[in-house]
Backbone as JSON, one array per atom type, in Angstrom:
{
  "sequence": "MYPIAWAIVEQETTKSWEWFIGLLIKDLDIKNQGEGWVFISDQQKGLISS",
  "N": [[0.85, -1.16, 0.0], [0.59, 2.15, -0.9], [0.57, 5.61, -0.32], [-0.68, 7.77, -2.74], [-1.81, 10.14, -3.56], [-3.34, 13.23, -2.56], [-5.79, 15.7, -1.68], [-6.98, 19.03, -1.13], [-10.11, 20.22, -0.59], [-13.04, 22.31, -0.89], [-15.47, 21.24, 0.07], [-16.39, 17.87, 0.83], [-17.75, 16.43, -1.64], [-19.85, 14.78, -4.09], [-19.18, 15.85, -6.58], [-16.57, 16.92, -6.1], [-15.21, 14.53, -5.56], [-15.5, 13.21, -8.02], [-13.95, 14.89, -9.62], [-11.42, 14.56, -8.39], [-10.93, 11.72, -8.65], [-11.03, 11.59, -11.42], [-8.69, 13.02, -12.09], [-6.78, 11.24, -10.98], [-7.17, 8.96, -12.61], [-6.37, 9.99, -15.08], [-3.67, 10.87, -14.55], [-2.42, 8.49, -13.67], [-2.74, 6.96, -15.85], [-4.84, 5.05, -16.2], [-6.54, 2.33, -17.51], [-9.0, 0.13, -19.09], [-11.38, 0.17, -17.5], [-10.36, 0.41, -14.95], [-9.47, -2.03, -14.03], [-7.76, -4.11, -11.81], [-6.9, -2.09, -10.13], [-7.12, -0.62, -6.89], [-8.61, 1.64, -4.73], [-8.47, 3.31, -1.65], [-10.26, 5.14, 0.71], [-10.4, 7.59, 3.35], [-12.87, 8.39, 3.96], [-15.57, 9.07, 6.04], [-18.12, 10.03, 6.53], [-21.3, 10.47, 4.89], [-21.55, 11.65, 1.49], [-21.87, 15.11, 0.64], [-24.59, 16.42, -1.04], [-24.33, 17.81, -4.28]],
  "CA": [[0.0, 0.0, 0.0], [1.34, 3.4, -1.0], [-0.24, 6.81, -0.54], [-0.25, 8.33, -4.01], [-2.38, 11.46, -3.83], [-4.26, 13.84, -1.61], [-6.29, 16.98, -2.16], [-7.75, 19.88, -0.22], [-11.29, 20.71, -1.3], [-13.93, 23.12, -0.05], [-16.37, 20.28, 0.72], [-16.31, 16.52, 0.29], [-18.99, 16.22, -2.37], [-19.74, 13.89, -5.25], [-18.47, 16.6, -7.62], [-15.14, 16.98, -5.79], [-14.68, 13.18, -5.73], [-15.41, 12.95, -9.46], [-12.79, 15.66, -10.07], [-10.21, 13.91, -7.86], [-10.76, 10.42, -9.29], [-10.71, 11.87, -12.82], [-7.27, 13.34, -12.15], [-6.02, 10.0, -10.76], [-7.27, 8.14, -13.81], [-5.53, 10.62, -16.11], [-2.25, 10.88, -14.16], [-1.9, 7.13, -13.57], [-3.01, 6.33, -17.15], [-5.63, 3.86, -15.9], [-7.39, 1.89, -18.63], [-9.79, -1.09, -18.84], [-12.33, 0.37, -16.4], [-9.66, 0.37, -13.67], [-9.21, -3.41, -13.62], [-6.49, -4.3, -11.12], [-6.63, -0.97, -9.24], [-7.96, -0.49, -5.7], [-8.4, 2.9, -4.03], [-9.05, 3.32, -0.31], [-10.48, 6.49, 1.2], [-10.69, 7.68, 4.78], [-14.2, 8.99, 4.05], [-16.33, 8.49, 7.14], [-19.5, 10.49, 6.47], [-21.88, 10.46, 3.55], [-21.19, 12.8, 0.67], [-22.79, 16.22, 0.58], [-25.14, 16.56, -2.39], [-23.91, 19.06, -4.96]],
  "C": [[0.9, 1.24, 0.0], [0.38, 4.57, -1.12], [0.25, 7.48, -1.82], [-0.78, 9.74, -4.27], [-3.22, 11.93, -2.66], [-4.69, 15.18, -2.17], [-6.98, 17.72, -1.03], [-8.88, 20.47, -1.04], [-12.17, 21.48, -0.33], [-14.88, 22.24, 0.75], [-16.16, 18.92, 0.06], [-17.65, 16.17, -0.34], [-18.77, 15.21, -3.5], [-18.94, 14.57, -6.36], [-16.97, 16.66, -7.35], [-14.49, 15.6, -5.91], [-14.53, 12.83, -7.2], [-14.19, 13.66, -10.06], [-11.5, 14.95, -9.66], [-9.93, 12.58, -8.55], [-10.42, 10.59, -10.77], [-9.24, 12.21, -13.01], [-6.4, 12.1, -11.93], [-6.01, 9.12, -12.0], [-6.35, 8.67, -14.9], [-4.04, 10.49, -15.76], [-1.64, 9.49, -14.09], [-2.12, 6.33, -14.85], [-3.75, 5.01, -16.97], [-6.56, 3.57, -17.07], [-8.21, 0.67, -18.2], [-10.71, -0.97, -17.63], [-11.67, 0.25, -15.03], [-9.36, -1.03, -13.17], [-7.82, -3.53, -13.01], [-6.12, -3.17, -10.17], [-7.61, -0.98, -8.07], [-7.6, 0.83, -5.02], [-9.13, 2.84, -2.7], [-9.13, 4.77, 0.16], [-10.69, 6.46, 2.71], [-12.05, 8.34, 5.01], [-15.0, 8.28, 5.15], [-17.8, 8.89, 7.12], [-20.03, 10.32, 5.05], [-21.47, 11.72, 2.79], [-22.28, 13.86, 0.74], [-23.3, 16.33, -0.84], [-24.7, 17.87, -2.99], [-24.52, 19.13, -6.33]]
}
């Protein structure tokens, strides 16, 4: 397990997660629907609707 990224956002929303995951997919050049990749979050509450 290696920490590979972190971000500071105004609120933890679906929109901010989509932005963050989109950047990971692009930067790590993930293909095939992410087969073989696992991401773990420390998210503890539900997402705020945006």
